[in-house]
gemmi code that builds the backbone of each chain (N, CA, C; Angstrom):
import gemmi

chains = {
    "A": [
        ("UNK", (72.032, 197.155, 112.655), (73.001, 196.870, 113.696), (72.293, 196.774, 115.040)),
        ("UNK", (72.736, 195.826, 115.846), (72.102, 195.639, 117.142), (73.044, 196.159, 118.211)),
        ("UNK", (72.497, 196.940, 119.122), (73.338, 197.422, 120.215), (73.141, 196.510, 121.404)),
        ("UNK", (74.207, 196.142, 122.048), (74.085, 195.324, 123.235), (75.202, 195.716, 124.192)),
        ("UNK", (75.343, 194.944, 125.222), (76.395, 195.253, 126.188), (77.235, 194.016, 126.431)),
        ("UNK", (78.478, 194.250, 126.771), (79.346, 193.134, 127.117), (79.831, 193.386, 128.538)),
        ("UNK", (79.850, 192.330, 129.306), (80.336, 192.472, 130.685), (81.804, 192.093, 130.684)),
        ("UNK", (82.635, 192.985, 131.172), (84.059, 192.629, 131.162), (84.777, 193.112, 132.418)),
        ("UNK", (85.831, 192.409, 132.761), (86.672, 192.810, 133.881), (87.747, 193.736, 133.346)),
        ("UNK", (87.907, 194.849, 134.002), (88.962, 195.752, 133.589), (90.184, 195.455, 134.444)),
        ("UNK", (91.368, 195.522, 133.839), (92.578, 195.218, 134.601), (92.939, 196.353, 135.556)),
        ("UNK", (92.504, 197.591, 135.197), (92.833, 198.742, 136.042), (92.029, 198.731, 137.343)),
        ("UNK", (90.792, 198.386, 137.267), (90.024, 198.267, 138.503), (89.373, 196.896, 138.535)),
        ("UNK", (88.922, 196.529, 139.691), (88.431, 195.163, 139.820), (86.913, 195.081, 139.693)),
        ("UNK", (86.324, 196.187, 139.231), (84.875, 196.206, 139.137), (84.392, 195.676, 137.790)),
        ("UNK", (83.203, 195.169, 137.843), (82.558, 194.759, 136.590), (82.115, 196.010, 135.849)),
        ("UNK", (82.386, 196.084, 134.587), (81.907, 197.247, 133.836), (80.985, 196.797, 132.712)),
        ("UNK", (80.013, 197.633, 132.435), (79.103, 197.385, 131.311), (79.570, 198.249, 130.148)),
        ("UNK", (79.936, 197.613, 129.087), (80.486, 198.371, 127.970), (79.615, 198.146, 126.738)),
        ("UNK", (79.065, 199.229, 126.172), (78.237, 199.029, 124.985), (79.080, 198.576, 123.796)),
        ("UNK", (78.609, 197.600, 123.094), (79.331, 197.176, 121.890), (78.332, 197.018, 120.745)),
        ("UNK", (78.850, 197.056, 119.551), (78.024, 196.776, 118.391), (78.214, 195.287, 118.115)),
        ("UNK", (77.133, 194.542, 118.150), (77.320, 193.116, 117.928), (76.414, 192.584, 116.828)),
        ("UNK", (76.792, 191.436, 116.359), (75.987, 190.780, 115.346), (76.244, 191.355, 113.962)),
        ("UNK", (75.656, 190.717, 112.995), (75.837, 191.161, 111.628), (74.799, 192.225, 111.289)),
        ("UNK", (75.092, 192.974, 110.228), (74.103, 193.916, 109.732), (72.905, 193.146, 109.199)),
        ("UNK", (71.769, 193.798, 109.186), (70.590, 193.205, 108.548), (70.875, 193.063, 107.054)),
        ("UNK", (70.215, 192.093, 106.466), (70.502, 191.842, 105.059), (69.248, 191.937, 104.188)),
        ("UNK", (69.416, 192.555, 103.029), (68.327, 192.616, 102.049), (68.775, 191.927, 100.765)),
        ("UNK", (67.909, 191.089, 100.250), (68.166, 190.462, 98.956), (67.083, 190.921, 97.991)),
        ("UNK", (67.540, 191.347, 96.829), (66.594, 191.854, 95.843), (66.755, 191.091, 94.538)),
        ("UNK", (65.656, 190.547, 94.043), (65.650, 189.983, 92.705), (65.131, 191.078, 91.793)),
        ("UNK", (66.014, 191.607, 90.968), (65.635, 192.709, 90.092), (65.427, 192.144, 88.696)),
        ("UNK", (64.183, 191.951, 88.363), (63.814, 191.317, 87.102), (63.506, 192.358, 86.029)),
        ("UNK", (62.938, 193.464, 86.449), (62.408, 194.439, 85.494), (63.477, 195.354, 84.908)),
        ("UNK", (63.343, 195.643, 83.630), (64.206, 196.627, 82.980), (63.429, 197.903, 82.712)),
        ("UNK", (62.298, 198.024, 83.392), (61.431, 199.180, 83.238), (62.030, 200.349, 84.016)),
        ("UNK", (62.137, 201.500, 83.370), (62.902, 202.600, 83.981), (62.289, 203.090, 85.301)),
        ("UNK", (60.969, 203.002, 85.426), (60.355, 203.426, 86.690), (60.612, 202.404, 87.801)),
        ("UNK", (60.606, 201.118, 87.435), (60.859, 200.089, 88.457), (62.334, 200.078, 88.874)),
        ("UNK", (63.218, 200.355, 87.929), (64.636, 200.470, 88.277), (64.839, 201.641, 89.243)),
        ("UNK", (64.093, 202.718, 89.013), (64.181, 203.882, 89.903), (63.647, 203.524, 91.286)),
        ("UNK", (62.519, 202.806, 91.329), (61.956, 202.377, 92.617), (62.955, 201.507, 93.371)),
        ("UNK", (63.593, 200.585, 92.642), (64.599, 199.721, 93.268), (65.731, 200.574, 93.848)),
        ("UNK", (66.107, 201.610, 93.110), (67.182, 202.504, 93.557), (66.807, 203.258, 94.826)),
        ("UNK", (65.564, 203.701, 94.914), (65.111, 204.436, 96.103), (65.083, 203.495, 97.316)),
        ("UNK", (64.568, 202.283, 97.118), (64.526, 201.304, 98.209), (65.953, 200.967, 98.659)),
        ("UNK", (66.815, 200.811, 97.693), (68.222, 200.520, 97.982), (68.844, 201.636, 98.829)),
        ("UNK", (68.468, 202.883, 98.540), (68.983, 204.019, 99.328), (68.565, 203.907, 100.781)),
        ("UNK", (67.308, 203.501, 100.999), (66.832, 203.331, 102.373), (67.612, 202.251, 103.092)),
        ("UNK", (67.898, 201.174, 102.392), (68.674, 200.080, 102.982), (70.098, 200.541, 103.290)),
        ("UNK", (70.636, 201.367, 102.399), (71.996, 201.884, 102.597), (72.051, 202.779, 103.830)),
        ("UNK", (71.030, 203.617, 104.003), (71.002, 204.510, 105.165), (70.942, 203.707, 106.464)),
        ("UNK", (70.394, 202.498, 106.392), (70.288, 201.628, 107.563), (71.474, 200.667, 107.690)),
        ("UNK", (72.495, 200.861, 106.870), (73.702, 200.013, 106.910), (73.399, 198.541, 106.639)),
        ("UNK", (72.377, 198.265, 105.853), (72.089, 196.866, 105.547), (73.111, 196.345, 104.522)),
        ("UNK", (73.363, 195.050, 104.573), (74.104, 194.400, 103.493), (73.082, 194.047, 102.424)),
        ("UNK", (73.417, 194.327, 101.182), (72.437, 194.106, 100.115), (73.026, 193.244, 98.999)),
        ("UNK", (72.281, 192.238, 98.614), (72.606, 191.425, 97.438), (71.549, 191.691, 96.390)),
        ("UNK", (71.969, 192.103, 95.198), (71.006, 192.325, 94.123), (71.276, 191.320, 93.017)),
        ("UNK", (70.254, 190.561, 92.661), (70.375, 189.596, 91.575), (69.653, 190.151, 90.360)),
        ("UNK", (70.418, 190.419, 89.320), (69.899, 191.100, 88.143), (69.460, 190.049, 87.128)),
        ("UNK", (68.137, 189.953, 86.963), (67.571, 188.901, 86.124), (66.991, 189.481, 84.828)),
        ("UNK", (66.776, 188.643, 83.887), (66.132, 188.925, 82.593), (66.211, 190.375, 82.105)),
        ("UNK", (65.106, 191.103, 82.054), (65.189, 192.419, 81.401), (66.045, 193.420, 82.184)),
        ("UNK", (66.201, 193.190, 83.488), (67.074, 194.082, 84.255), (68.522, 193.933, 83.772)),
        ("UNK", (68.894, 192.724, 83.357), (70.262, 192.508, 82.874), (70.521, 193.331, 81.614)),
        ("UNK", (69.494, 193.489, 80.799), (69.640, 194.343, 79.610), (69.915, 195.791, 80.040)),
        ("UNK", (69.154, 196.237, 81.053), (69.322, 197.616, 81.533), (70.714, 197.854, 82.109)),
        ("UNK", (71.324, 196.803, 82.643), (72.653, 196.947, 83.247), (73.783, 196.872, 82.213)),
        ("UNK", (73.430, 196.658, 80.938), (74.485, 196.636, 79.918), (75.040, 198.039, 79.715)),
        ("UNK", (76.336, 198.098, 79.454), (77.037, 199.382, 79.364), (76.358, 200.375, 78.427)),
        ("UNK", (75.986, 199.916, 77.233), (75.465, 200.856, 76.236), (73.997, 201.206, 76.478)),
        ("UNK", (73.375, 200.530, 77.443), (71.949, 200.772, 77.701), (71.731, 201.602, 78.971)),
        ("UNK", (72.477, 201.284, 80.021), (72.210, 201.819, 81.371), (72.020, 203.336, 81.399)),
        ("UNK", (72.903, 204.053, 80.734), (72.851, 205.516, 80.827), (72.080, 206.143, 79.664)),
        ("UNK", (71.501, 205.291, 78.827), (70.788, 205.803, 77.656), (69.273, 205.647, 77.837)),
        ("UNK", (68.655, 206.731, 78.294), (67.220, 206.680, 78.613), (66.363, 206.308, 77.402)),
        ("UNK", (66.868, 206.627, 76.200), (66.088, 206.322, 74.990), (65.930, 204.823, 74.783)),
        ("UNK", (66.773, 204.043, 75.436), (66.717, 202.592, 75.236), (65.970, 201.869, 76.349)),
        ("UNK", (65.466, 202.650, 77.293), (64.711, 202.043, 78.402), (63.261, 202.501, 78.366)),
        ("UNK", (62.355, 201.593, 78.607), (60.931, 201.879, 78.497), (60.249, 201.659, 79.834)),
        ("UNK", (58.940, 201.865, 79.858), (58.169, 201.552, 81.054), (57.293, 200.343, 80.746)),
        ("UNK", (57.344, 199.362, 81.641), (56.612, 198.117, 81.413), (55.104, 198.352, 81.402)),
        ("UNK", (54.679, 199.273, 82.232), (53.251, 199.584, 82.289), (53.058, 201.056, 81.934)),
        ("UNK", (52.052, 201.350, 81.180), (51.724, 202.735, 80.830), (52.911, 203.492, 80.236)),
        ("UNK", (53.493, 202.936, 79.197), (54.662, 203.579, 78.593), (54.340, 204.979, 78.076)),
        ("UNK", (53.046, 205.276, 77.886), (52.666, 206.620, 77.430), (52.956, 207.680, 78.512)),
        ("UNK", (53.220, 207.220, 79.745), (53.546, 208.163, 80.829), (55.055, 208.396, 80.967)),
        ("UNK", (55.811, 207.741, 80.120), (57.273, 207.759, 80.252), (57.859, 209.179, 80.239)),
        ("UNK", (57.420, 209.993, 79.280), (57.977, 211.345, 79.153), (57.625, 212.172, 80.393)),
        ("UNK", (56.390, 212.044, 80.850), (55.969, 212.778, 82.052), (56.833, 212.351, 83.242)),
        ("UNK", (57.045, 211.045, 83.344), (57.860, 210.486, 84.433), (59.278, 211.062, 84.393)),
        ("UNK", (59.897, 210.996, 83.220), (61.283, 211.461, 83.102), (61.391, 212.963, 83.347)),
        ("UNK", (60.418, 213.718, 82.848), (60.436, 215.169, 83.072), (60.269, 215.495, 84.557)),
        ("UNK", (59.417, 214.743, 85.234), (59.201, 214.987, 86.666), (60.462, 214.690, 87.468)),
        ("UNK", (61.137, 213.618, 87.121), (62.386, 213.288, 87.828), (63.374, 214.444, 87.708)),
        ("UNK", (63.452, 215.006, 86.506), (64.371, 216.110, 86.253), (63.977, 217.325, 87.102)),
        ("UNK", (62.683, 217.638, 87.091), (62.186, 218.801, 87.832), (62.438, 218.642, 89.331)),
        ("UNK", (62.280, 217.425, 89.835), (62.425, 217.168, 91.267), (63.873, 216.888, 91.664)),
        ("UNK", (64.773, 216.988, 90.678), (66.199, 216.770, 90.955), (66.461, 215.360, 91.500)),
        ("UNK", (65.766, 214.383, 90.927), (65.963, 212.982, 91.321), (67.054, 212.375, 90.441)),
        ("UNK", (67.917, 211.621, 91.079), (69.014, 210.993, 90.344), (68.504, 209.974, 89.320)),
        ("UNK", (69.350, 209.685, 88.324), (69.014, 208.604, 87.396), (69.152, 207.278, 88.129)),
        ("UNK", (68.438, 206.265, 87.652), (68.341, 205.006, 88.404), (69.698, 204.409, 88.775)),
        ("UNK", (70.636, 204.429, 87.810), (71.931, 203.788, 88.073), (72.753, 204.582, 89.084)),
        ("UNK", (72.455, 205.899, 89.199), (73.180, 206.718, 90.183), (72.778, 206.346, 91.618)),
        ("UNK", (71.522, 205.935, 91.803), (71.108, 205.441, 93.122), (71.940, 204.218, 93.521)),
        ("UNK", (72.144, 203.342, 92.550), (72.900, 202.116, 92.822), (74.356, 202.453, 93.158)),
        ("UNK", (74.893, 203.415, 92.416), (76.287, 203.819, 92.641), (76.447, 204.414, 94.044)),
        ("UNK", (75.530, 205.314, 94.400), (75.615, 205.975, 95.707), (75.458, 204.965, 96.840)),
        ("UNK", (74.524, 204.033, 96.686), (74.313, 203.019, 97.734), (75.574, 202.180, 97.919)),
        ("UNK", (76.254, 201.878, 96.826), (77.488, 201.089, 96.923), (78.583, 201.836, 97.677)),
        ("UNK", (78.524, 203.160, 97.598), (79.532, 203.965, 98.311), (79.257, 203.989, 99.813)),
        ("UNK", (77.995, 203.755, 100.186), (77.597, 203.888, 101.586), (77.618, 202.554, 102.326)),
        ("UNK", (77.125, 201.520, 101.679), (77.014, 200.237, 102.372), (77.538, 199.104, 101.486)),
        ("UNK", (77.442, 197.901, 102.032), (77.943, 196.734, 101.309), (76.877, 196.221, 100.334)),
        ("UNK", (76.963, 196.665, 99.092), (76.003, 196.256, 98.058), (76.749, 195.431, 97.014)),
        ("UNK", (76.237, 194.239, 96.756), (76.842, 193.417, 95.709), (75.817, 193.216, 94.605)),
        ("UNK", (76.242, 193.462, 93.381), (75.342, 193.335, 92.238), (75.780, 192.141, 91.397)),
        ("UNK", (74.892, 191.156, 91.330), (75.196, 189.909, 90.619), (74.340, 189.831, 89.354)),
        ("UNK", (74.982, 189.610, 88.240), (74.247, 189.497, 86.973), (73.980, 188.013, 86.710)),
        ("UNK", (72.730, 187.689, 86.423), (72.366, 186.315, 86.085), (73.019, 185.941, 84.754)),
        ("UNK", (73.724, 184.822, 84.742), (74.459, 184.396, 83.555), (73.564, 184.203, 82.341)),
        ("UNK", (72.438, 183.575, 82.549), (71.504, 183.337, 81.447), (70.962, 184.661, 80.905)),
        ("UNK", (70.541, 185.523, 81.818), (69.971, 186.807, 81.411), (70.983, 187.613, 80.602)),
        ("UNK", (72.223, 187.605, 81.067), (73.272, 188.325, 80.351), (73.367, 187.854, 78.908)),
        ("UNK", (73.394, 186.538, 78.747), (73.548, 185.961, 77.401), (72.370, 186.294, 76.500)),
        ("UNK", (71.177, 186.345, 77.086), (69.987, 186.665, 76.282), (70.159, 188.011, 75.576)),
        ("UNK", (70.789, 188.941, 76.273), (70.967, 190.286, 75.705), (72.375, 190.491, 75.164)),
        ("UNK", (73.092, 189.426, 74.924), (74.414, 189.548, 74.299), (75.519, 189.962, 75.260)),
        ("UNK", (75.302, 189.787, 76.561), (76.351, 190.114, 77.535), (76.985, 188.846, 78.070)),
        ("UNK", (78.153, 188.522, 77.547), (78.805, 187.265, 77.931), (79.738, 187.456, 79.124)),
        ("UNK", (80.369, 188.622, 79.173), (81.396, 188.868, 80.193), (80.942, 189.986, 81.139)),
        ("UNK", (81.548, 189.988, 82.328), (81.256, 191.032, 83.316), (81.500, 192.420, 82.711)),
        ("UNK", (82.507, 192.483, 81.856), (82.898, 193.738, 81.225), (81.807, 194.316, 80.304)),
        ("UNK", (80.845, 193.487, 79.919), (79.757, 193.974, 79.059), (78.747, 194.802, 79.856)),
        ("UNK", (78.856, 194.748, 81.180), (77.895, 195.439, 82.049), (78.560, 196.637, 82.729)),
        ("UNK", (77.733, 197.535, 83.272), (78.304, 198.723, 83.910), (79.196, 198.311, 85.086)),
        ("UNK", (80.112, 199.208, 85.432), (81.140, 198.901, 86.432), (80.564, 198.531, 87.795)),
        ("UNK", (79.306, 198.884, 88.036), (78.692, 198.594, 89.337), (78.487, 197.092, 89.536)),
        ("UNK", (78.421, 196.341, 88.431), (78.196, 194.899, 88.530), (79.432, 194.214, 89.114)),
        ("UNK", (79.210, 193.328, 90.084), (80.330, 192.680, 90.767), (80.703, 191.337, 90.155)),
        ("UNK", (79.712, 190.564, 89.734), (80.023, 189.258, 89.146), (78.836, 188.720, 88.349)),
        ("UNK", (79.106, 187.622, 87.674), (78.045, 186.905, 86.962), (77.806, 185.636, 87.763)),
        ("UNK", (76.538, 185.330, 88.019), (76.285, 184.216, 88.923), (75.150, 183.319, 88.448)),
        ("UNK", (74.971, 182.234, 89.169), (73.913, 181.282, 88.873), (72.789, 181.389, 89.895)),
        ("UNK", (71.729, 180.644, 89.670), (70.499, 180.799, 90.451), (70.643, 180.311, 91.894)),
        ("UNK", (71.529, 179.371, 92.111), (71.687, 178.820, 93.449), (72.136, 179.883, 94.459)),
        ("UNK", (73.000, 180.768, 93.971), (73.492, 181.845, 94.837), (72.349, 182.749, 95.287)),
        ("UNK", (71.442, 183.009, 94.345), (70.295, 183.867, 94.673), (69.424, 183.205, 95.736)),
        ("UNK", (69.137, 181.932, 95.555), (68.281, 181.230, 96.514), (68.927, 181.234, 97.901)),
        ("UNK", (70.219, 180.961, 97.951), (70.933, 180.964, 99.232), (70.851, 182.335, 99.892)),
        ("UNK", (71.084, 183.372, 99.099), (71.040, 184.730, 99.632), (69.635, 185.066, 100.146)),
        ("UNK", (68.601, 184.666, 99.378), (67.226, 184.957, 99.783), (66.873, 184.224, 101.075)),
        ("UNK", (67.401, 183.013, 101.230), (67.129, 182.247, 102.451), (67.702, 182.938, 103.688)),
        ("UNK", (68.825, 183.617, 103.489), (69.496, 184.260, 104.625), (68.998, 185.676, 104.903)),
        ("UNK", (68.214, 186.222, 103.977), (67.884, 187.650, 104.057), (66.808, 187.971, 105.088)),
        ("UNK", (66.911, 189.178, 105.662), (65.866, 189.683, 106.550), (64.745, 190.315, 105.726)),
        ("UNK", (65.122, 190.892, 104.599), (64.147, 191.507, 103.692), (64.409, 190.948, 102.299)),
        ("UNK", (63.352, 190.511, 101.637), (63.518, 189.918, 100.318), (62.506, 190.542, 99.362)),
        ("UNK", (63.000, 191.082, 98.264), (62.119, 191.766, 97.318), (62.278, 191.216, 95.914)),
        ("UNK", (61.198, 191.198, 95.192), (61.227, 190.859, 93.767), (60.634, 192.047, 93.019)),
        ("UNK", (61.453, 192.670, 92.185), (60.983, 193.872, 91.471), (61.120, 193.654, 89.972)),
    ],
    "B": [
        ("UNK", (69.308, 206.398, 126.025), (68.955, 207.229, 124.873), (67.579, 207.825, 125.057)),
        ("UNK", (67.512, 209.089, 125.338), (66.228, 209.727, 125.570), (65.480, 210.002, 124.271)),
        ("UNK", (64.199, 209.849, 124.291), (63.371, 210.174, 123.130), (62.720, 211.533, 123.357)),
        ("UNK", (63.306, 212.288, 124.294), (62.707, 213.563, 124.663), (62.770, 214.545, 123.491)),
        ("UNK", (61.645, 215.118, 123.174), (61.600, 216.101, 122.103), (61.730, 217.490, 122.725)),
        ("UNK", (62.604, 218.290, 122.164), (62.834, 219.627, 122.700), (61.785, 220.617, 122.203)),
        ("UNK", (61.631, 221.682, 122.930), (60.720, 222.744, 122.491), (61.405, 223.552, 121.386)),
        ("UNK", (60.624, 224.324, 120.665), (61.186, 225.141, 119.581), (62.263, 226.084, 120.111)),
        ("UNK", (62.018, 226.633, 121.293), (63.003, 227.552, 121.888), (64.315, 226.828, 122.171)),
        ("UNK", (64.169, 225.631, 122.739), (65.379, 224.844, 123.038), (66.126, 224.489, 121.758)),
        ("UNK", (65.371, 224.131, 120.723), (66.004, 223.770, 119.449), (66.740, 224.966, 118.853)),
        ("UNK", (66.098, 226.138, 118.959), (66.714, 227.350, 118.393), (67.988, 227.734, 119.137)),
        ("UNK", (68.056, 227.335, 120.400), (69.209, 227.703, 121.216), (70.377, 226.720, 121.055)),
        ("UNK", (70.156, 225.630, 120.335), (71.196, 224.611, 120.194), (72.404, 225.147, 119.436)),
        ("UNK", (73.562, 224.653, 119.839), (74.777, 224.957, 119.075), (74.899, 223.869, 118.009)),
        ("UNK", (74.828, 224.289, 116.758), (74.826, 223.323, 115.650), (76.258, 223.023, 115.208)),
        ("UNK", (76.616, 221.748, 115.217), (77.966, 221.364, 114.780), (78.017, 221.100, 113.275)),
        ("UNK", (76.878, 220.697, 112.733), (76.860, 220.406, 111.285), (75.469, 220.701, 110.745)),
        ("UNK", (75.412, 221.471, 109.654), (74.134, 221.758, 109.025), (74.145, 221.185, 107.616)),
        ("UNK", (73.096, 220.440, 107.285), (73.004, 219.801, 105.976), (71.807, 220.378, 105.239)),
        ("UNK", (72.066, 221.079, 104.159), (70.957, 221.660, 103.395), (70.581, 220.714, 102.253)),
        ("UNK", (69.490, 219.984, 102.458), (69.057, 219.008, 101.448), (67.755, 219.456, 100.800)),
        ("UNK", (67.527, 220.775, 100.785), (66.248, 221.279, 100.274), (66.106, 221.115, 98.760)),
        ("UNK", (67.235, 220.909, 98.092), (67.176, 220.758, 96.631), (66.859, 219.347, 96.179)),
        ("UNK", (66.698, 218.418, 97.112), (66.484, 217.031, 96.710), (65.178, 216.479, 97.262)),
        ("UNK", (64.630, 215.518, 96.523), (63.438, 214.804, 96.978), (63.890, 213.525, 97.661)),
        ("UNK", (62.948, 212.851, 98.338), (63.232, 211.562, 98.969), (63.846, 210.622, 97.941)),
        ("UNK", (64.908, 209.893, 98.220), (65.588, 209.717, 99.506), (66.798, 210.630, 99.706)),
        ("UNK", (66.864, 211.740, 98.947), (68.025, 212.634, 99.023), (68.370, 213.115, 100.424)),
        ("UNK", (67.405, 213.688, 101.174), (67.735, 214.194, 102.510), (68.240, 213.106, 103.466)),
        ("UNK", (67.652, 211.907, 103.366), (68.075, 210.808, 104.240), (69.532, 210.416, 103.943)),
        ("UNK", (69.844, 210.314, 102.665), (71.218, 209.947, 102.296), (72.199, 211.060, 102.671)),
        ("UNK", (71.744, 212.308, 102.533), (72.602, 213.442, 102.916), (72.897, 213.371, 104.417)),
        ("UNK", (71.857, 213.034, 105.210), (72.034, 212.906, 106.660), (72.963, 211.741, 106.981)),
        ("UNK", (72.767, 210.631, 106.284), (73.594, 209.439, 106.501), (75.069, 209.742, 106.256)),
        ("UNK", (75.332, 210.492, 105.176), (76.728, 210.813, 104.849), (77.315, 211.784, 105.874)),
        ("UNK", (76.501, 212.774, 106.265), (77.008, 213.830, 107.143), (77.251, 213.336, 108.570)),
        ("UNK", (76.481, 212.350, 109.005), (76.615, 211.894, 110.399), (78.006, 211.292, 110.630)),
        ("UNK", (78.584, 210.778, 109.547), (79.933, 210.221, 109.650), (81.001, 211.291, 109.839)),
        ("UNK", (80.621, 212.535, 109.607), (81.602, 213.627, 109.675), (81.588, 214.353, 111.012)),
        ("UNK", (80.668, 213.960, 111.911), (80.657, 214.612, 113.223), (80.979, 213.598, 114.322)),
        ("UNK", (81.310, 214.140, 115.483), (81.693, 213.272, 116.605), (80.487, 212.957, 117.479)),
        ("UNK", (80.643, 211.961, 118.283), (79.616, 211.574, 119.242), (79.311, 212.756, 120.167)),
        ("UNK", (78.032, 213.030, 120.368), (77.632, 214.139, 121.236), (77.372, 215.430, 120.481)),
        ("UNK", (77.776, 215.456, 119.213), (77.577, 216.675, 118.424), (76.166, 216.715, 117.814)),
        ("UNK", (75.762, 217.945, 117.477), (74.399, 218.177, 116.988), (74.407, 218.418, 115.484)),
        ("UNK", (73.464, 217.780, 114.804), (73.330, 217.988, 113.361), (71.940, 218.521, 113.049)),
        ("UNK", (71.915, 219.422, 112.085), (70.647, 220.008, 111.628), (70.480, 219.633, 110.158)),
        ("UNK", (69.289, 219.142, 109.800), (69.022, 218.789, 108.408), (67.900, 219.674, 107.896)),
        ("UNK", (68.153, 220.356, 106.792), (67.127, 221.193, 106.175), (66.526, 220.417, 105.007)),
        ("UNK", (65.207, 220.267, 105.029), (64.560, 219.512, 103.968), (63.221, 220.128, 103.602)),
        ("UNK", (62.903, 220.085, 102.322), (61.593, 220.560, 101.863), (60.700, 219.366, 101.521)),
        ("UNK", (61.162, 218.190, 101.881), (60.442, 216.961, 101.548), (59.650, 216.492, 102.772)),
        ("UNK", (58.339, 216.462, 102.611), (57.441, 216.130, 103.727), (57.824, 214.800, 104.406)),
        ("UNK", (58.203, 213.812, 103.600), (58.519, 212.486, 104.137), (59.713, 212.483, 105.082)),
        ("UNK", (60.626, 213.439, 104.894), (61.841, 213.486, 105.715), (61.522, 213.681, 107.193)),
        ("UNK", (60.436, 214.406, 107.463), (60.034, 214.677, 108.855), (59.832, 213.387, 109.650)),
        ("UNK", (59.329, 212.352, 108.966), (59.120, 211.068, 109.640), (60.328, 210.167, 109.485)),
        ("UNK", (60.986, 210.297, 108.338), (62.131, 209.426, 108.031), (63.280, 209.601, 109.025)),
        ("UNK", (63.645, 210.842, 109.267), (64.840, 211.107, 110.081), (64.678, 210.601, 111.522)),
        ("UNK", (63.532, 210.872, 112.193), (63.402, 210.353, 113.560), (63.506, 208.824, 113.628)),
        ("UNK", (62.874, 208.148, 112.670), (62.917, 206.679, 112.670), (64.320, 206.168, 112.381)),
        ("UNK", (64.946, 206.793, 111.416), (66.296, 206.383, 111.049), (67.270, 206.643, 112.206)),
        ("UNK", (67.136, 207.814, 112.837), (68.019, 208.176, 113.951), (67.886, 207.139, 115.078)),
        ("UNK", (66.648, 206.739, 115.382), (66.417, 205.774, 116.464), (67.071, 204.432, 116.131)),
        ("UNK", (66.917, 203.980, 114.876), (67.508, 202.703, 114.470), (69.027, 202.737, 114.536)),
        ("UNK", (69.586, 203.913, 114.237), (71.040, 204.040, 114.227), (71.604, 204.354, 115.618)),
        ("UNK", (70.703, 204.512, 116.581), (71.150, 204.748, 117.947), (71.448, 206.204, 118.271)),
        ("UNK", (70.951, 207.126, 117.453), (71.149, 208.553, 117.723), (69.864, 209.146, 118.317)),
        ("UNK", (69.980, 210.368, 118.849), (68.804, 211.014, 119.440), (68.178, 211.999, 118.464)),
        ("UNK", (66.881, 211.838, 118.238), (66.130, 212.835, 117.475), (65.693, 213.894, 118.471)),
        ("UNK", (65.972, 215.156, 118.179), (65.710, 216.214, 119.152), (64.442, 217.004, 118.857)),
        ("UNK", (64.034, 217.044, 117.585), (62.819, 217.781, 117.253), (62.913, 218.440, 115.890)),
        ("UNK", (61.809, 219.052, 115.487), (61.723, 219.674, 114.160), (61.127, 221.065, 114.281)),
        ("UNK", (61.685, 221.999, 113.547), (61.095, 223.341, 113.456), (60.547, 223.502, 112.039)),
        ("UNK", (59.304, 223.922, 111.922), (58.723, 224.141, 110.602), (58.941, 225.585, 110.182)),
        ("UNK", (59.615, 225.760, 109.053), (59.763, 227.097, 108.472), (58.792, 227.154, 107.292)),
        ("UNK", (58.764, 228.268, 106.592), (57.822, 228.307, 105.466), (58.422, 227.564, 104.264)),
        ("UNK", (57.798, 226.449, 103.944), (58.234, 225.666, 102.784), (59.324, 224.655, 103.055)),
        ("UNK", (59.838, 224.586, 104.280), (60.831, 223.560, 104.609), (60.867, 223.276, 106.107)),
        ("UNK", (61.629, 222.273, 106.478), (61.754, 221.881, 107.885), (63.210, 221.907, 108.302)),
        ("UNK", (63.408, 222.167, 109.594), (64.747, 222.021, 110.172), (64.638, 220.887, 111.175)),
        ("UNK", (65.382, 219.837, 110.937), (65.303, 218.654, 111.782), (66.609, 218.528, 112.568)),
        ("UNK", (66.468, 218.285, 113.871), (67.658, 218.263, 114.734), (67.897, 216.877, 115.326)),
        ("UNK", (69.153, 216.488, 115.340), (69.495, 215.209, 115.976), (70.880, 215.277, 116.608)),
        ("UNK", (71.072, 214.400, 117.593), (72.378, 214.327, 118.269), (73.001, 212.972, 118.000)),
        ("UNK", (74.251, 212.984, 117.602), (74.946, 211.713, 117.338), (75.362, 211.050, 118.647)),
        ("UNK", (75.139, 209.756, 118.758), (75.577, 209.026, 119.951), (76.765, 208.119, 119.642)),
    ],
}
model = gemmi.Model(1)
for chain_id, residues in chains.items():
    chain = gemmi.Chain(chain_id)
    for i, (resn, *xyz) in enumerate(residues, 1):
        res = gemmi.Residue()
        res.name, res.seqid = resn, gemmi.SeqId(i, " ")
        for name, pos in zip(("N", "CA", "C"), xyz):
            atom = gemmi.Atom()
            atom.name, atom.element = name, gemmi.Element(name[0])
            atom.pos, atom.b_iso = gemmi.Position(*pos), 0.0
            res.add_atom(atom)
        chain.add_residue(res)
    model.add_chain(chain)
structure = gemmi.Structure()
structure.add_model(model)
structure.setup_entities()
């Protein structure tokens, strides 16, 4: 948010007053979330939290393996999610998250949605690859199923653009 | 908006309107806790954030500045920090 001032005439007095106003749109972040790797989903969630704390508008485009992770029967089931790199570290990673009281990846997304304007778009093709035809096949956090043009438009408008 | 940092004595003497204990969470827990709590206090009121996460010490001042609030300073206790800010 940008703080600025507006010059206005007050009807009660004839003096010019400087009045602080909040102007302009919030900063925007667009994220292409390609990975279904549990550590990368967690990283995306942490970054999303930072954006939420800054009141950014966020568009998340859920592509390929991330779309699998967003399926209802997969999202909350850690046994069905792996690590793309060094999967032998998976147990250590999950145990550390528990010890450090870190939320599960999808909980970061849920909390960010409660704080700021976060829209989660599932790629139509990606959904179909993993047997998700309808929005209802994905967790409730998903807002719609979309095509690639929407992602490109959103990325063009974004102040911050990430591919994870 | 002053960036003046208060002395430890001044910080200790502050009247705290809201205290947020985020010592049980790692980054980004304390930041989100602060973000949620700031909505619950009025302009001019003082908030204290307790965190055991080293990163929070830098996060809160930067976040406060971006959001237009005043960062007042930090007191280091053993194993955690008390971070003070004023809502604008």
